[in-house]
DRENKERO-42600 format. One record per residue (C-alpha): x, y, z; residue in three letters. Coordinates in steps of 0.25 Angstrom, whole numbers, padded with zeros to 4 digits, always signed. Layout:
DRENKERO-42600
XYZala;...
END
This chain:
DRENKERO-42600
-0035+0033+0044unk;-0041+0020+0050unk;-0034+0008+0049unk;-0041-0001+0039unk;-0042-0016+0041unk;-0047-0027+0031unk;-0052-0040+0034unk;-0049-0046+0018unk;-0060-0055+0012unk;-0060-0065+0003unk;-0068-0057-0007unk;-0061-0050-0018unk;-0070-0040-0020unk;-0072-0037-0007unk;-0059-0033+0001unk;-0066-0026+0015unk;-0079-0023+0021unk;-0081-0009+0022unk;-0082-0003+0036unk;-0084+0010+0043unk;-0094+0015+0034unk;-0099+0025+0042unk;-0086+0032+0044unk;-0082+0030+0029unk;-0093+0034+0021unk;-0085+0036+0009unk;-0083+0022+0008unk;-0098+0017+0010unk;-0107+0015-0001unk;-0118+0018+0009unk;-0114+0023+0022unk;-0128+0024+0030unk;-0131+0010+0024unk;-0119+0005+0028unk;-0118-0004+0014unk;-0103-0008+0010unk;-0093+0002+0004unk;-0085-0003-0007unk;-0071-0007-0003unk;-0062+0004+0002unk;-0046+0004+0000unk;-0045-0010+0003unk;-0050-0010+0019unk;-0062-0007+0028unk;-0061+0003+0038unk;-0061-0002+0053unk;-0060+0004+0065unk;-0045+0002+0071unk;-0046-0008+0083unk;-0040-0002+0095unk;-0037-0015+0100unk;-0027-0019+0088unk;-0012-0019+0092unk;-0003-0012+0084unk;+0009-0020+0080unk;+0022-0019+0075unk;+0029-0023+0063unk;+0033-0036+0061unk;+0043-0038+0049unk;+0035-0045+0039unk;+0040-0062+0037unk;+0046-0066+0026unk;+0039-0077+0019unk;+0044-0091+0020unk;+0054-0095+0008unk;+0056-0082+0003unk;+0066-0084-0007unk;+0070-0072-0016unk;+0074-0076-0032unk;+0086-0071-0038unk;+0085-0065-0050unk;+0091-0057-0058unk;+0085-0043-0063unk;+0087-0035-0075unk;+0093-0022-0073unk;+0083-0011-0067unk;+0076-0022-0060unk;+0078-0030-0047unk;+0072-0043-0041unk;+0060-0042-0031unk;+0056-0056-0027unk;+0060-0063-0040unk;+0053-0051-0050unk;+0061-0041-0057unk;+0057-0027-0053unk;+0060-0014-0061unk;+0070-0005-0051unk;+0061+0006-0054unk;+0051+0000-0047unk;+0058+0003-0034unk;+0057+0021-0032unk;+0068+0027-0025unk;+0063+0037-0015unk;+0072+0048-0011unk;+0073+0053+0002unk;+0067+0066+0008unk;+0055+0071+0015unk;+0041+0072+0010unk;+0028+0075+0015unk;+0020+0064+0022unk;+0004+0065+0026unk;-0006+0076+0023unk;-0010+0088+0028unk;-0021+0086+0039unk;-0020+0070+0038unk;-0028+0063+0048unk;-0015+0052+0048unk;-0006+0057+0039unk;-0004+0073+0042unk;+0009+0078+0035unk;+0022+0076+0039unk;+0037+0078+0033unk;+0045+0063+0032unk;+0058+0062+0027unk;+0061+0047+0020unk;+0074+0040+0018unk;+0075+0036+0003unk;+0067+0024-0001unk;+0061+0016-0011unk;+0048+0012-0015unk;+0042+0003-0025unk;+0036+0010-0037unk;+0023+0001-0038unk;+0016-0008-0028unk;+0020-0023-0027unk;+0014-0030-0038unk;+0008-0044-0037unk;+0020-0051-0046unk;+0030-0044-0035unk;+0022-0050-0023unk;+0021-0063-0029unk;+0036-0064-0032unk;+0037-0062-0017unk;+0028-0073-0013unk;+0033-0082-0023unk;+0047-0081-0018unk;+0042-0083-0003unk;+0043-0070+0001unk;+0029-0064+0003unk;+0016-0071+0005unk;+0006-0069-0004unk;-0005-0060-0003unk;-0017-0063+0005unk;-0028-0062-0006unk;-0025-0065-0022unk;-0037-0057-0027unk;-0039-0042-0027unk;-0050-0032-0024unk;-0057-0035-0036unk;-0056-0049-0036unk;-0045-0050-0046unk;-0040-0064-0042unk;-0029-0069-0042unk;-0022-0057-0041unk;-0012-0060-0036unk;-0003-0070-0043unk;-0011-0066-0055unk;-0002-0061-0068unk;-0012-0050-0071unk;-0010-0044-0058unk;+0005-0046-0057unk;+0008-0030-0056unk;-0003-0027-0049unk;-0001-0023-0034unk;-0001-0035-0025unk;-0012-0034-0015unk;-0017-0041-0002unk;-0005-0040+0005unk;-0004-0039+0019unk;+0007-0029+0026unk;+0016-0040+0030unk;+0018-0047+0016unk;+0021-0032+0009unk;+0032-0030+0019unk;+0036-0044+0018unk;+0038-0041+0002unk;+0044-0029+0004unk;+0054-0034+0014unk;+0058-0046+0005unk;+0063-0035-0005unk;+0071-0027+0007unk;+0061-0017+0006unk;+0048-0013+0015unk;+0035-0008+0013unk;+0036+0009+0011unk;+0035+0016+0024unk;+0022+0025+0024unk;+0030+0037+0023unk;+0039+0030+0011unk;+0026+0026+0005unk;+0020+0041+0004unk;+0034+0047-0001unk;+0033+0038-0012unk;+0020+0041-0016unk;+0021+0056-0014unk;+0035+0060-0015unk;+0039+0074-0009unk;+0028+0083-0013unk;+0016+0080-0003unk;+0008+0075-0015unk;-0006+0069-0013unk;-0005+0057-0024unk;+0007+0050-0028unk;+0005+0058-0042unk;+0004+0071-0036unk;-0009+0078-0032unk;-0017+0077-0044unk;-0031+0070-0041unk;-0029+0056-0043unk;-0034+0050-0056unk;-0033+0035-0061unk;-0021+0038-0069unk;-0014+0039-0055unk;-0018+0026-0048unk;-0029+0016-0047unk;-0040+0020-0036unk;-0054+0024-0033unk;-0059+0009-0036unk;-0065+0004-0021unk;-0075-0005-0029unk;-0068-0011-0040unk;-0055-0007-0041unk;-0043-0014-0039unk;-0027-0015-0042unk;-0021-0011-0054unk;-0006-0015-0058unk;+0005-0007-0051unk;+0010+0005-0059unk;-0004+0007-0068unk;-0004+0022-0063unk;+0011+0029-0066unk;+0003+0043-0066unk;+0003+0039-0051unk;+0016+0038-0047unk;+0022+0045-0035unk;+0033+0055-0037unk;+0043+0044-0036unk;+0036+0034-0046unk;+0030+0025-0036unk;+0018+0021-0041unk;+0003+0017-0037unk;+0005+0023-0023unk;-0009+0028-0023unk;-0020+0017-0026unk;-0021+0003-0032unk;-0018-0002-0017unk;-0014+0002-0003unk;+0002+0001-0001unk;+0007-0004+0013unk;+0018+0003+0020unk;+0026+0000+0031unk;+0020+0009+0042unk;+0010+0006+0053unk;-0002+0015+0053unk;-0003+0026+0063unk;-0014+0039+0060unk;-0004+0047+0069unk;+0009+0044+0064unk;+0011+0055+0054unk;+0013+0063+0068unk;+0025+0056+0074unk;+0031+0051+0062unk;+0045+0052+0061unk;+0050+0063+0049unk;+0061+0053+0044unk;+0057+0040+0038unk;+0045+0035+0045unk;+0042+0021+0046unk;+0028+0023+0053unk;+0023+0017+0067unk;+0030+0006+0074unk;+0017+0000+0076unk;+0004-0001+0071unk;-0009-0010+0068unk;-0010-0004+0051unk;-0001-0002+0041unk;-0001+0010+0033unk;-0007+0009+0017unk;-0004+0019+0008unk;-0009+0023-0006unk;-0023+0019-0007unk;-0029+0009-0017unk;-0036+0007-0030unk;-0048+0007-0022unk;-0044+0020-0013unk;-0051+0034-0015unk;-0045+0046-0013unk;-0036+0049+0000unk;-0030+0035+0001unk;-0023+0037-0012unk;-0015+0050-0007unk;+0001+0049-0005unk;-0003+0054+0010unk;-0014+0044+0013unk;-0014+0033+0023unk;-0020+0020+0026unk;-0018+0008+0036unk;-0021-0008+0035unk;-0018-0018+0044unk;-0004-0025+0039unk;-0011-0039+0039unk;-0021-0035+0031unk;-0020-0036+0014unk;-0030-0029+0006unk;-0034-0029-0011unk;-0030-0014-0010unk;-0016-0016-0003unk;-0003-0017-0008unk;+0013-0011-0005unk;+0025-0008-0011unk;+0039-0008-0005unk;+0050+0001-0001unk;+0062+0001+0001unk;+0077+0009+0004unk;
END
Protein backbone atom coordinates (compact mmCIF):
# COMPACT_ATOMS: atom_id res chain seq x y z
CA UNK A 1 0.00 0.00 0.00
CA UNK A 2 1.42 3.37 -0.96
CA UNK A 3 2.39 5.92 1.66
CA UNK A 4 -0.18 8.61 1.97
CA UNK A 5 0.65 12.22 2.77
CA UNK A 6 -1.56 15.18 3.46
CA UNK A 7 -1.26 18.93 3.51
CA UNK A 8 -3.65 20.18 6.18
CA UNK A 9 -5.83 23.04 5.01
CA UNK A 10 -7.74 25.57 7.03
CA UNK A 11 -11.02 24.48 5.48
CA UNK A 12 -12.86 22.11 7.85
CA UNK A 13 -15.07 20.66 5.12
CA UNK A 14 -12.23 19.86 2.74
CA UNK A 15 -9.38 18.03 4.48
CA UNK A 16 -7.33 16.89 1.53
CA UNK A 17 -7.02 17.23 -2.22
CA UNK A 18 -7.55 14.01 -4.17
CA UNK A 19 -4.54 12.81 -6.19
CA UNK A 20 -3.81 9.90 -8.43
CA UNK A 21 -7.30 9.81 -9.98
CA UNK A 22 -6.27 7.58 -12.84
CA UNK A 23 -4.95 4.99 -10.39
CA UNK A 24 -7.80 5.24 -7.90
CA UNK A 25 -10.88 5.43 -10.08
CA UNK A 26 -13.12 4.04 -7.38
CA UNK A 27 -12.42 7.20 -5.37
CA UNK A 28 -13.20 9.68 -8.17
CA UNK A 29 -16.49 11.16 -9.29
CA UNK A 30 -15.37 11.13 -12.89
CA UNK A 31 -11.97 9.69 -13.74
CA UNK A 32 -12.12 10.81 -17.37
CA UNK A 33 -12.78 14.44 -16.56
CA UNK A 34 -10.59 14.43 -13.45
CA UNK A 35 -13.21 16.08 -11.26
CA UNK A 36 -12.52 16.10 -7.57
CA UNK A 37 -13.49 13.03 -5.58
CA UNK A 38 -15.11 13.10 -2.16
CA UNK A 39 -12.58 13.06 0.68
CA UNK A 40 -11.14 9.61 1.29
CA UNK A 41 -9.86 8.16 4.57
CA UNK A 42 -8.26 11.40 5.61
CA UNK A 43 -5.35 11.70 3.20
CA UNK A 44 -4.64 12.05 -0.50
CA UNK A 45 -2.63 9.49 -2.45
CA UNK A 46 0.71 10.79 -3.66
CA UNK A 47 3.72 9.11 -5.16
CA UNK A 48 6.45 8.53 -2.58
CA UNK A 49 9.38 10.85 -3.10
CA UNK A 50 12.47 8.64 -3.56
CA UNK A 51 14.58 11.51 -2.29
CA UNK A 52 12.97 11.30 1.13
CA UNK A 53 15.45 10.09 3.69
CA UNK A 54 14.53 7.49 6.21
CA UNK A 55 14.70 8.70 9.78
CA UNK A 56 14.99 6.99 13.12
CA UNK A 57 12.58 7.19 16.02
CA UNK A 58 13.28 10.19 18.23
CA UNK A 59 11.87 10.15 21.76
CA UNK A 60 8.94 12.50 22.01
CA UNK A 61 9.83 15.64 23.90
CA UNK A 62 7.99 16.26 27.13
CA UNK A 63 6.07 19.51 27.09
CA UNK A 64 7.61 22.20 29.33
CA UNK A 65 6.16 22.47 32.79
CA UNK A 66 4.61 19.00 32.88
CA UNK A 67 2.88 18.52 36.23
CA UNK A 68 0.73 15.49 37.02
CA UNK A 69 -1.95 16.29 39.61
CA UNK A 70 -1.90 14.07 42.68
CA UNK A 71 -5.47 12.79 42.97
CA UNK A 72 -7.16 9.92 44.75
CA UNK A 73 -9.57 7.79 42.75
CA UNK A 74 -12.23 5.47 44.10
CA UNK A 75 -11.62 1.72 44.07
CA UNK A 76 -11.80 0.33 40.55
CA UNK A 77 -10.40 3.52 39.03
CA UNK A 78 -6.96 4.95 38.39
CA UNK A 79 -5.67 8.45 37.57
CA UNK A 80 -4.64 9.50 34.08
CA UNK A 81 -3.44 13.10 33.84
CA UNK A 82 -5.72 14.23 36.66
CA UNK A 83 -8.83 12.32 35.60
CA UNK A 84 -10.09 9.10 37.21
CA UNK A 85 -10.47 6.35 34.61
CA UNK A 86 -12.11 2.95 35.23
CA UNK A 87 -9.60 0.13 35.54
CA UNK A 88 -11.81 -1.78 33.10
CA UNK A 89 -10.79 0.69 30.39
CA UNK A 90 -7.38 -0.98 30.29
CA UNK A 91 -7.58 -4.48 28.80
CA UNK A 92 -5.12 -7.29 29.45
CA UNK A 93 -4.15 -9.31 26.36
CA UNK A 94 -2.53 -12.64 27.27
CA UNK A 95 0.75 -13.91 25.88
CA UNK A 96 0.59 -16.30 22.96
CA UNK A 97 0.78 -16.65 19.21
CA UNK A 98 -1.68 -15.52 16.56
CA UNK A 99 -1.96 -15.34 12.80
CA UNK A 100 -1.03 -11.91 11.49
CA UNK A 101 -1.80 -10.70 7.96
CA UNK A 102 -3.88 -12.30 5.24
CA UNK A 103 -3.43 -14.88 2.48
CA UNK A 104 -2.21 -13.21 -0.69
CA UNK A 105 -1.64 -9.87 0.98
CA UNK A 106 0.64 -7.57 -1.01
CA UNK A 107 2.27 -5.94 2.02
CA UNK A 108 0.72 -8.10 4.75
CA UNK A 109 1.13 -11.81 3.95
CA UNK A 110 0.09 -14.33 6.59
CA UNK A 111 2.66 -15.21 9.23
CA UNK A 112 2.67 -16.38 12.85
CA UNK A 113 3.70 -13.99 15.60
CA UNK A 114 4.34 -14.72 19.27
CA UNK A 115 3.63 -11.84 21.64
CA UNK A 116 4.31 -11.32 25.31
CA UNK A 117 1.37 -10.29 27.49
CA UNK A 118 0.45 -6.60 27.22
CA UNK A 119 -2.34 -4.18 27.97
CA UNK A 120 -4.23 -1.90 25.60
CA UNK A 121 -6.80 0.84 26.07
CA UNK A 122 -10.40 -0.27 25.62
CA UNK A 123 -11.20 2.97 23.78
CA UNK A 124 -9.46 5.55 21.65
CA UNK A 125 -8.06 8.44 23.68
CA UNK A 126 -10.83 10.99 24.09
CA UNK A 127 -10.85 14.75 23.80
CA UNK A 128 -11.26 15.12 27.58
CA UNK A 129 -8.36 12.80 28.39
CA UNK A 130 -6.06 14.50 25.92
CA UNK A 131 -7.13 17.93 27.16
CA UNK A 132 -6.23 16.89 30.73
CA UNK A 133 -2.73 16.06 29.46
CA UNK A 134 -2.50 19.48 27.80
CA UNK A 135 -3.80 21.18 30.95
CA UNK A 136 -1.11 19.38 32.97
CA UNK A 137 1.53 20.79 30.61
CA UNK A 138 2.51 17.30 29.45
CA UNK A 139 1.01 17.45 25.93
CA UNK A 140 0.70 20.07 23.23
CA UNK A 141 -2.75 20.99 21.84
CA UNK A 142 -4.09 19.35 18.68
CA UNK A 143 -3.00 21.10 15.52
CA UNK A 144 -6.57 22.16 14.71
CA UNK A 145 -9.62 22.48 16.95
CA UNK A 146 -12.30 21.59 14.40
CA UNK A 147 -13.48 18.35 12.84
CA UNK A 148 -14.08 16.86 9.39
CA UNK A 149 -17.56 18.36 8.95
CA UNK A 150 -16.78 21.68 10.61
CA UNK A 151 -17.79 21.02 14.21
CA UNK A 152 -15.89 23.85 15.86
CA UNK A 153 -14.65 23.98 18.42
CA UNK A 154 -14.32 20.22 18.64
CA UNK A 155 -11.32 20.11 20.95
CA UNK A 156 -12.14 21.71 24.30
CA UNK A 157 -15.89 21.45 23.71
CA UNK A 158 -17.78 19.56 26.44
CA UNK A 159 -20.17 18.26 23.78
CA UNK A 160 -17.35 16.21 22.30
CA UNK A 161 -15.47 15.36 25.50
CA UNK A 162 -16.11 11.64 25.00
CA UNK A 163 -15.21 11.63 21.31
CA UNK A 164 -11.76 10.59 20.04
CA UNK A 165 -9.17 13.33 19.98
CA UNK A 166 -8.12 14.14 16.40
CA UNK A 167 -5.54 16.31 14.63
CA UNK A 168 -2.69 14.95 16.76
CA UNK A 169 0.41 13.76 14.94
CA UNK A 170 2.42 10.64 15.80
CA UNK A 171 4.81 12.47 18.11
CA UNK A 172 1.97 14.05 20.07
CA UNK A 173 0.23 10.69 20.44
CA UNK A 174 3.43 8.96 21.57
CA UNK A 175 4.14 11.74 24.09
CA UNK A 176 0.70 11.26 25.62
CA UNK A 177 1.25 7.53 26.04
CA UNK A 178 4.80 7.94 27.37
CA UNK A 179 3.55 10.31 30.06
CA UNK A 180 1.52 7.39 31.43
CA UNK A 181 4.48 5.03 31.26
CA UNK A 182 3.05 3.42 28.14
CA UNK A 183 3.58 3.61 24.38
CA UNK A 184 1.64 3.46 21.19
CA UNK A 185 0.94 -0.23 20.47
CA UNK A 186 3.21 -2.03 18.07
CA UNK A 187 1.54 -3.04 14.86
CA UNK A 188 1.50 -6.66 16.05
CA UNK A 189 -0.02 -5.73 19.41
CA UNK A 190 -2.70 -3.69 17.72
CA UNK A 191 -3.64 -6.51 15.36
CA UNK A 192 -3.79 -9.17 18.06
CA UNK A 193 -5.95 -6.93 20.26
CA UNK A 194 -8.25 -6.37 17.27
CA UNK A 195 -8.61 -9.94 15.96
CA UNK A 196 -7.62 -12.36 18.70
CA UNK A 197 -6.16 -15.74 17.85
CA UNK A 198 -8.78 -17.08 15.43
CA UNK A 199 -7.79 -15.05 12.36
CA UNK A 200 -11.06 -13.12 12.12
CA UNK A 201 -11.54 -10.52 9.41
CA UNK A 202 -13.20 -7.93 11.63
CA UNK A 203 -12.98 -7.34 15.39
CA UNK A 204 -16.47 -8.79 15.89
CA UNK A 205 -15.87 -11.84 13.68
CA UNK A 206 -16.35 -12.63 10.01
CA UNK A 207 -19.88 -11.24 9.49
CA UNK A 208 -20.02 -8.37 7.04
CA UNK A 209 -19.88 -4.93 8.68
CA UNK A 210 -23.11 -3.20 9.62
CA UNK A 211 -23.95 0.05 11.41
CA UNK A 212 -24.32 -1.83 14.69
CA UNK A 213 -20.63 -2.76 14.53
CA UNK A 214 -18.87 0.50 13.69
CA UNK A 215 -18.88 4.06 12.39
CA UNK A 216 -17.74 3.91 8.74
CA UNK A 217 -18.79 4.26 5.11
CA UNK A 218 -19.35 8.05 5.17
CA UNK A 219 -16.57 9.68 3.11
CA UNK A 220 -18.52 12.88 2.39
CA UNK A 221 -20.64 13.82 5.40
CA UNK A 222 -19.40 11.44 8.11
CA UNK A 223 -17.57 12.39 11.28
CA UNK A 224 -16.42 10.96 14.58
CA UNK A 225 -18.76 9.45 17.14
CA UNK A 226 -18.35 9.07 20.89
CA UNK A 227 -16.03 6.21 21.78
CA UNK A 228 -17.84 3.04 22.79
CA UNK A 229 -20.89 3.79 20.63
CA UNK A 230 -20.72 0.33 19.00
CA UNK A 231 -20.18 -2.34 21.69
CA UNK A 232 -21.39 -5.00 19.23
CA UNK A 233 -18.20 -4.37 17.28
CA UNK A 234 -15.83 -5.11 20.17
CA UNK A 235 -12.82 -7.36 19.66
CA UNK A 236 -12.43 -10.78 21.37
CA UNK A 237 -10.67 -9.05 24.27
CA UNK A 238 -13.23 -6.26 24.56
CA UNK A 239 -11.38 -3.46 22.76
CA UNK A 240 -13.89 -1.18 21.05
CA UNK A 241 -13.78 1.00 17.93
CA UNK A 242 -10.83 -0.88 16.46
CA UNK A 243 -12.63 -0.68 13.14
CA UNK A 244 -13.89 2.67 11.90
CA UNK A 245 -14.38 5.94 13.77
CA UNK A 246 -10.73 7.07 13.43
CA UNK A 247 -7.52 5.56 12.15
CA UNK A 248 -5.08 4.78 14.96
CA UNK A 249 -1.36 5.47 15.08
CA UNK A 250 0.90 2.52 15.93
CA UNK A 251 4.52 2.58 17.07
CA UNK A 252 5.97 0.96 13.93
CA UNK A 253 7.62 2.42 10.87
CA UNK A 254 6.01 1.23 7.66
CA UNK A 255 7.84 -1.07 5.25
CA UNK A 256 5.84 -2.99 2.62
CA UNK A 257 8.37 -5.82 2.76
CA UNK A 258 8.68 -6.03 6.56
CA UNK A 259 6.41 -9.05 7.00
CA UNK A 260 8.87 -11.15 5.01
CA UNK A 261 11.65 -10.59 7.55
CA UNK A 262 9.65 -9.84 10.69
CA UNK A 263 10.90 -11.56 13.87
CA UNK A 264 8.57 -14.26 15.11
CA UNK A 265 8.71 -12.95 18.69
CA UNK A 266 7.47 -9.50 19.72
CA UNK A 267 8.19 -7.65 16.44
CA UNK A 268 8.56 -3.90 16.75
CA UNK A 269 8.79 -2.93 13.10
CA UNK A 270 11.72 -1.57 11.05
CA UNK A 271 14.39 0.51 12.78
CA UNK A 272 13.91 3.40 10.35
CA UNK A 273 11.36 4.63 7.89
CA UNK A 274 9.52 7.57 6.36
CA UNK A 275 5.95 6.86 7.46
CA UNK A 276 4.29 5.28 10.48
CA UNK A 277 1.75 2.45 10.30
CA UNK A 278 -1.88 3.29 11.01
CA UNK A 279 -4.64 0.75 11.55
CA UNK A 280 -8.40 0.35 11.73
CA UNK A 281 -9.86 2.71 9.17
CA UNK A 282 -12.14 5.64 9.95
CA UNK A 283 -15.68 6.94 9.58
CA UNK A 284 -14.77 7.74 5.96
CA UNK A 285 -13.43 4.27 5.13
CA UNK A 286 -15.03 1.83 2.73
CA UNK A 287 -14.37 -1.91 2.74
CA UNK A 288 -10.79 -3.08 3.10
CA UNK A 289 -9.29 -0.49 5.53
CA UNK A 290 -11.57 -1.58 8.38
CA UNK A 291 -10.34 -5.20 8.27
CA UNK A 292 -8.17 -6.33 11.16
CA UNK A 293 -5.15 -7.03 8.96
CA UNK A 294 -5.28 -3.93 6.74
CA UNK A 295 -2.31 -1.55 6.90
CA UNK A 296 -1.90 2.08 5.94
CA UNK A 297 0.89 4.60 6.46
CA UNK A 298 1.22 8.31 7.14
CA UNK A 299 4.07 10.69 7.83
CA UNK A 300 4.52 11.08 11.60
CA UNK A 301 4.42 14.88 11.48
CA UNK A 302 1.01 14.99 9.80
CA UNK A 303 -2.29 15.22 11.64
CA UNK A 304 -5.75 14.41 10.34
CA UNK A 305 -9.44 14.77 11.09
CA UNK A 306 -9.63 11.00 10.67
CA UNK A 307 -6.73 9.97 12.92
CA UNK A 308 -6.62 9.17 16.64
CA UNK A 309 -4.81 6.68 18.86
CA UNK A 310 -4.87 4.45 21.92
CA UNK A 311 -2.06 3.38 24.24
CA UNK A 312 -0.55 0.02 25.15
CA UNK A 313 1.49 -1.05 28.15
CA UNK A 314 3.13 -4.01 29.80
